[in-house]
N, C-alpha and C positions, 0 to 999 in steps of 0.2 A: 504494499501499498503505499509507504512513504518514498520507494522509489519510482512508484507513478505519479504521485503527487510533484515530486522533484522533477521527474521528466516532463510532467507539463508545462510547470510554471517556466521552465528554461526555454521551452519549445514556442511559448506562448513571448517571452521576453525579446529572444532573438527575432521572430519574426513581426514584432513591433519593431524592431531595432534596424532591420533589415527594408522593412518599408519605410521606413524614418529616415535611413539614407539614401534612399533613391528618391524621395520627394521634398526634403530639408533644404534648405539654401544654405550653403557654405561660405556666406557674407562674411567677409573678416569684420572685427569690431576696431574700432581705434584703440590704440593702447589707452594704460592706466586703470583706473577701477572700473567696473560696471556692477551694479547694486540693485538690487530691486529683491521683495517679497510681498507675502500678504500675512494678514490676521482674518482668522474663520471665526465667528462665535455663532455657535449653530445652538437652536432649543427647541426642544421637543416636551409637549403637553397633552396630556390625557385628564377629562375631567369628567364624573357619570353622577347621577343625580336620579334616583329612583329607576336605575337600569335594570330590566328584566332579565336581561342577558348577563349580568355580572360585571364586572371590573372594579380597578382601584386606582385611586387617581394618582396621578404622577407627573413628574416637574425634572426634566433631563435637561443638564449643558455641556456644551464641550466648546473648549476655547484649542485653536492650533495655530502656531506659527509656523512660516516655510519662509527661509530668508537665504537669498545667496548674494556673497561678493566674491565675485572675480577679480583677477589683475593678468592683465598682459602687457608684456615689453620686450621688444625683439623676439628672441626664440622663446623668452620664459614664461607657463602659465601658469597661474595661480587660482586654484578654484574651491571655493568653501560654500558650503552648507549647514545653515542650523535649524534643525526640525525640536520643536517643542510642544507637547499635546498635554491637555487636562482636560478629564468629565467627571461629572457627576451624576448621580439620578436620587432622586427621593420619592419614596413612597410610604405610606402610614404605616404598615408592618414590617418593614424592613430600615425605615430611617434613612439617614445619606449612605450611599457609596460611591466607592470611585468606581467609573467603567472606563476611563483611558487614563495614561501616564508616562510620559515618554519626554526624554531629552536625549538628542542625536545630536553629533557634530561630525560631520566629512571633513576632511581637506588633501587635496591632491595637487603635488608642484611639480612642473615638467619642464625640460627643455629637449626643444625642437632637435631629434633625431632625422629625420626625413617626412618629407609633407606631413601627412597627419598623424606620424607618431611621435612620440617622446619618450624620452628617459624618464622616469617619473617615482616618486616616494609619496605614499598612502597616507594617512592616519582616522580612525575611527575610535568614536567614544560614545560609549551608551551608559544610561543609567536612569533612575526616576526621580522624581521630585518627594514622595510621601510613602507611607506604608501600604501594602497592599496586603489581602486578606483572602484564604482561600474561605471563603462563607459556605459550601458544601460541606466539608469536613469542621468547620471553626465558624458556624451561625453566629457568635457572639462576638467574633472578633477578637479573640484572648490574646493570640500569638500571631506576629503578623508573618509570611511567608515570603517577602520582600520588604527593603528601606530604599532609602537613598545609599547609593553607593554599595548595595547589597540585595544584587549583584551592580557591577559595573565592568563593563568590557572596554578593553583599549587594543586595538590593533593597528598595528605599523609594519611596513617596509618598502623596500626599491622594487620598481619594476617595470614595465612598458605601456604607456596609456595611448589608445589610439581617441582623438578626440577631432571631431570635423568640424564640430561647432559647441557651443553652447548647450544647444540641447539634444546630443548626443555623444557620449563617451562611454569607453572601454576602458577598464585599467586591471592589470594580469601583476600580479605579484607573486612570485617562486617562492620567497624567503618572507613569510609571513612572521613575526612574532604576535602573538594574542595572549593579551594577560588577562584572566578573570579574577576580579576584586571582589570578597565578600566581608565588607568591614562592620561586621558584626558578631559580639561572640558567640550568640544562641546560634546563628544559622550557621556559623562557621564549624562551631562543634558539631553540626548535626552532618556535615559536609556536603553542605548544600551548591548547588549549581556546580558540581565537579571536583572542588576543593577537597583537599585530604582533611580530616576530620581535625579541626583544631587549627588549622592552617587560614591565613587569609586572603591568599593570591594562589593562582593556577596557573603555568605557564605553559604555552604549546609552542609549536612550531610547524607551519603548515601552507598550503597554497590557496592564495584568498585572489577571486576572482569577481568586480564588480561593474556593473553597467547603469547607464544612467539614458532615461530615452522622456521627453518631453514634447507633445505633440497637440496641436488645433487640431481635433479630429474631426469637427464641423464650426460652423459660426458661432461662437460663446460656448461653446463646450471644450473643453482640453483637457487632457490626460497624463499623468507622471509618472512612469516607473520607475522603482530603484530596486534592485537585483543587486544581494550579494552572497556569495558561496564559498565556502572556506571547507577543507578539509587538512587535518589533525597528522601530518607526517608521524607524531611520535605515538599515537594510538588510536585504534579502528580509523584508519585511512579512507576506508570505503563508506564509512558514515558523514557524506556530504551535511554540514551544516547549511541551512537557508534560511535567508531573512529577503522577503520581498515584500514591498507597500505598492500601491498601486493606488494614486487619488485622483478622481474625476471631479471635476467643477463643470456646473453647468451654471452659468453667470445671466440671468434674470435682466438686471441693470448694472450701475456704476456700483450699487454698494449690496445688493440682492442677489444669492445664489444658493445654490443646492449643491452641498459638499458630500460625495461618498467616498469612504476610504475603505479600503482592504487591506488588512497586515497578516501575513503569512511566515511563521517561525518552525522550523525542523532544526532543532539542538538537541542531543542526546542527552548533553550536562544539564539542561534546565529542566525538559519532560521528555518522557518517552514516546507521547502521544505527539501527532502535528499539532500547532496550534493556528487556530483562526480567530481573525476579528473582525468585523464589519462596523461601522460608525455612518449613518446615514442623518443629514438633518438640513434644515433650513435656516438660514440666518445672514447677518451682517458681513459682508467680505470686504477688507479694505486692503487697498495694493498702496505699498509706500516703496 
């Protein structure tokens, strides 16, 4: 099952990227900084009064920031992306619970080798803002299963980058260091997220491939795909870690939009089962 899901994600992302290669313009930008991003604030509310079919009042809110700041000078490129997200939902029976929580920073620096190919070095960092709970096994939220910097993931390494423009890029790093951080005594003593029980960090060395693709698929509809694949040379090389994000924005007007986010994670150190998350909301969308 895991291999089938992985293959499907890779094929979809590669197909989209090849389509983007054939259709996206390779127009060069001027030197210096190119900055831009968006803030999305989405709401969802349900209310019932004497509703025979039943139901429970609920209120949900999600905030999402996606910001790029890229630099170009001569043969050098430096691309940076920050993604943050936080969401909650509130019902009478369950109170307030977290539905989304993410901090991610991506950075790739490249020196042109030939045409669209660059010698590169990349860095990726991921963690979260607040405590997370498994409400199925711990409905009263007595023990967090995750915290700020527990876990945190830091990956970096040299490689080669193919970059046609800011909308399409692939980075391959055959020597990638990956550090898993669990900066919490309780979780580290459990051996959570693959660390040796009692240790706060775990080191891995492996192969990393990342792909970024953004495209306007029709008027006022844009789609962004971010795919990361990682295989650990030191243990279970066949178990490829997958992190795939797809963000779809349907722009109603300058300020209102519908945002759909799909996030897939396959990582044996985090969970033995594939993880899926989908967020859909209508709300305010601010470009800056």
